[in-house]
N, C-alpha and C positions, 0 to 999 in steps of 0.2 A: 684317769686316762694315762695309757702308756706312752712314755716318750723315748725317742731312740737318739743318742747322741751320735751325730756326723762328725767323728773325731778330726776329720781333714779340715771341717769348717768351724770346729768348736761351738756348734750349737746342737740344741736337742728339740726338734720339732716334734709334734704329736704324731704317733705312729697311724692314726686315721687322719686322712686328709679328705677335705670336702671338694669334691669335684664339681665344677660349674657348668657342666654341659647338659644337666638333666633336671633343671629347675622345675617345680610344678608350672603349669600353663594354664592360661585363661584366655579363651578368643584368639588363640595361636600366639600369644605373646606370654612372657613371663608373668606369673602371679606374684607380683612385688610383695603383696602383703603376706602372703603365706609363705614366700621365700624367705623374707626378712624374719618371720617368727622361727623357721627353721634356722637361719643362721645365728639368730640370738641364742637359741637353745644350744647350737652347736658350740658356739663361742664360750657360753656359760658352762658348758661341760667340758671344757679344756681343749678342744680342738684348736689347734693354731696354724695349720697349714691349709691355705685356701688356693685352690687351682682354678684357672680359666684358660681361655685361649681366644685370639681375635676372632674366629669364625664361630663359636658356641653360640647357639641360639640367635644365628644370622647376626652376630654382632652384640646383641643385646645383654649377654652374659656380663662383659666388662662394664658396660654402662651401668647396668644394675648394681655390680659390686662396687663400682666407684661412688655411686649414691649413697649405699649402704655403708660402706667402710669409712667414709669421711667423718662419721660420727665416731669413730673409734679410735683408740689410742695407737698410733703408727706402729709402735714397738710391741704392741700385744699379739701381734699376728705376722706369719710370713705369706707374702703374696707372690704367686708364681703364674705367669702368663708365657705366651709362645709367640714367635714369629712365623707367619704363615708363609712358608718356604715356595709354595706353589704359586703364590701372588706376587714373588718377587721376580721381576724381569731385568730391572736396573738397580744399579746401587742407589739411586735416587729413591726407588720405591721402599727400600728398607729403611731409609732415613725417616720418610713420610710416615711410614706404618708405625714405627718404633715411636714417634713423636705422638701420633694419633692415640696410640695405647697409653701413654703417659696421661694424656689430656682425658681420655675415657675413664681411666681408672683414678684419677685426680690423686696423683701421686708423684712424688720427684724421683722415685726410684722403685725397682722391682727386687724383691729379695731373691727370687730365683727366676731365670730367664732361660727358655728353651728354644733352640732351632727346632721347629716342630715339624716331626714325621720325617726326620732325615731317612734317606735310601741313597743308593750309590748315585743316582741321576742328580739329585739335589745337593748333595755332599759336593760333587764336582762344580755344579754351577754356582754354588754360594762361595767356594773358594776361587773361581774364576772371576767373580764380580767383586770379590773383596769384602763380602758381607759378614763373613766370620771375623774378619780383621776390624771391621766396624763395631761389632758387637764386643770385642776386646778393648777397643778404644772406649766405648761406653762404660766398660767395666772399671777401668782406670779413673774414668771421670766421676765414678760413684752412682751412675744410674743403673748399673746392675750389680747387686753383691755377689751372686753366685750364677756362674754361666754354664749350662748344660745342653743336653739334647733329649728329644724323645725320638724313638726308632721304630720302623717298619721296614723290615728287609730281611735278608739271610743273615745267619751268624757270621759268615765269612765277611761280610760288609760292616757288620757291627764290630769285629776285631779290627777292621782297618780304620774305622772311625774313632773307636774309644782309645786306640793307642796313637793317633794323630797328634794329640796335645794333652795336656794335663788338665781333664775336665774336672769342674768342682763336683758334678753328680751327673747321672743321667737317668732317663724314664725309659722302661721297657715293659712290654706286656708279659705277664707270666701268671699262670694258674696251674692247678694240679693236672688238668686235662692237655695242656699245652706245652709241656715240657722241652719238647723237641721243635716248637715252632718259631720262627724268628730268631731273636737272640737266645731265647730258652735258657735252660739250666746251665749250659755251656757258657752262655752270656754272663750269666749271675755269677759263676765261679771266676771268670776272667775279671768282671768288675772288682770281686772281692778281692782277688790277687793284687790287682792294681790300686787297691784302696779308694775306689771310686764309689760313694754312696749312692743307692738305689731307690728311687720313686717307683712304685709299681702301678701300672694300670690294667684294667681288664682282670682284676683278681677273681671276679665272679663270671667271667666270659660273657660280658654283656647281659647277666641275667639268667644264662644257661644253667649255671650252677647253684641257683637258687630255687629252680623249679625242674624237678625231675618226674619221670613217670612214678605211679605210687608205689610199686615194688622197691625201685632204688631209694626213693624218700623213706621207706620203712626200713631200710637198713641203718639209716641216720637215727631216726627216732627211736628205734629199738635200743640202740646204745645209749641215747640220752634224749629223751621225748622233751625236754625244756629248750633245747638250743634249736635254733632255726638251721635249715639246711645251707643258708648262705654263710652262716657263722663258720661252718667247717672249712670253707674255700678261703676266707679271710685269715682263719688261723694256720691254714698250711702255708701261705705266703709268709705270715708274721713268725713263723717258726725259724724263718731263715734270718740269720744274724745280720747279714748286710742290707737287709730290707729296712730301710728307715721310714719310709712314708708309704701308706697303702691308700691309693685313691678309691673314693667311692662317689659314684655321680648319683647322689639320692634325691629322689623326686617326690617323696611324701615323708610326713612325720613318722610314720610306722617304721619307714626303712631307717630313719636316722635313730630312732629309739633302739632298734634292733642292733645296729652298728655300734652305737654306745655301750650297750651291754657286753657285747664281745670284746671291746677294747677296755672297759674298765677292768682293771686287775687283769690285764691279758695274761692267758696261759698258752704257751706252746703247746703243740700236739704231743701226747704221750706215745711211747712205741705202739701201743695197742691201738690208739686213735690212727697213727700213721699206716698201720696195717689195714684198717677198715678203709681208708681212703685208697690205699693200693687195689683193694678189692672192688671198690666201686669204679675205679679207672677200668679195670679189666673187664668188668660186666658193661659198662657203657661202651667200651669200643668194640666188644663182641656183637653189638647191636647194629654195627655199621652194615649198611645194604651191600656194597660192593667196594672193591678196592682201588678204586680211582685216586690217583696220586696228583692229579692236577699237572700232569706232565704237558699237556696240550698237544700230544702228537696228532690227536683226532681232529684238530682244529686246522683251518677253518672248516667248518660243516658247510657243504655246498648249499643248503638250504637256510643257514643262519642260525641254527640251534647253539646256544651255549652249552655244550656238551658237559664240560667240567663243572659250570656254575650250576646247573641243573642237579647233577649228581651230589655236589657240595650240600645244597639245600636239603636234598632227600637224605642224606646220611646224617646231617644234623638233626633233623626232624625224628628220625629213627632212633638216634642215641639219646636225644634229651627229651623228646616229646612236647616241644614248645610250639604250640599251633600258631601263636600270635607272631613269633619270630619267622616261622616257615611263610605264613600268608605275607607277611610284609616283603620278605625277600624275594618270593616267587611272583606276587601278583603286583606289588607296588614298585619294588626296586627293580626288578628285571623287565625288560621290554617284551610285549607279547610276541613279538617275532623271534624271540631267542628261547622261548619256551619249549618243553618237550613236545608237545602235542604238534609242532611244526616239522618233526621228522618225516621224511618222504620214504623211509625204508631203504635208501639206495646200498647201506652197507659199506660205504668208502671208510668210515669211521673205524669199523672192525679189523678192516684190513691192516691198519697200521698201530692198532692198541698193543703197547708192550705187555699189558696186563692181561690180554685175551678176553676182554669183558664182553659179555653179549649185550653191546649198546643198545642196539634196537629195542630189544626185549625189556631193558630196564628203563629206557625212556618211556615206554608204555607204562610200565609201573609207576615212574615217576607222575605221569599225567594222572592216573587213577588215585595215588595216594595225596597228590595235591588238592585234588577235588574235596578231600575231607576237611581240609584247613582253610578253603575258600570262604569269606565273608561275603 
């Protein structure tokens, strides 16, 4: 197992971290027997960073880990969890939830504790309520060893938050397709400059970088048929020196075994491999159906259609060919009244679209293409 030293903290966690949001399930609950087997294998194989959060598996992730980890030596792993900022309306909420997490996880302290999903609104709200100051107090008391935040907003907001105080670490979304999204590579470079070690989430873009159309997959297998497609995404992120932990929410033993093979005697990407990744990025981006930038000038639609949302799903499906993801996002996550087939052809959206997209025509194509992924 590869270990990366967090110089600032003088510790060396495993580069591969076990994310606790996608454990195998049975009858809608965590399959604790199978999950425990996976955790046993992970820890026996050298994984030392275990990540969870208050809402994962509707709260069951923390409960499962508390029961599982109580049989392990407390200094044999690093435990990370997060404060659900959206649920904090008062100072007392933060106190209550923090104490509840200690109880759920059956521990006296957290090795890594994060302000969960910071954005501009939550950052301002937590400062106004004194919640960040409360977490700093818990750190002085030893209940938190290392204090950080996870992030979902623009680079400008990231810059504001990471320079607000001396953070011990932070967690950002980063993969080879999304270098300009959220904090992105600019955020990586700023964190590196400030000496703030990084934990990376979404290295495989929610599974999109593990399953491509056959011709894209063929580019990877032609180079090395023994490596999984997902391993390329992990190695791209791991080739960045200030990346200290890469999280993977593994849901079966096969995924765990594949990741362990990638991180055993970890090898950064060579120049030739980096070039292949660049070619894949260009090829995938070329499959975008339209140039919607999610500016929302077209919104609100008089008839309730979520125009940018429909185009996002359509573009992603064209780029990655992931039918399961498209089906879930379009038919399960999106309300029926917001789908493309609700367009009444009024044309109001096209009058204000800065990209001059033929929105009505493309919404008809969205409807047609989404029929092919419906289950």
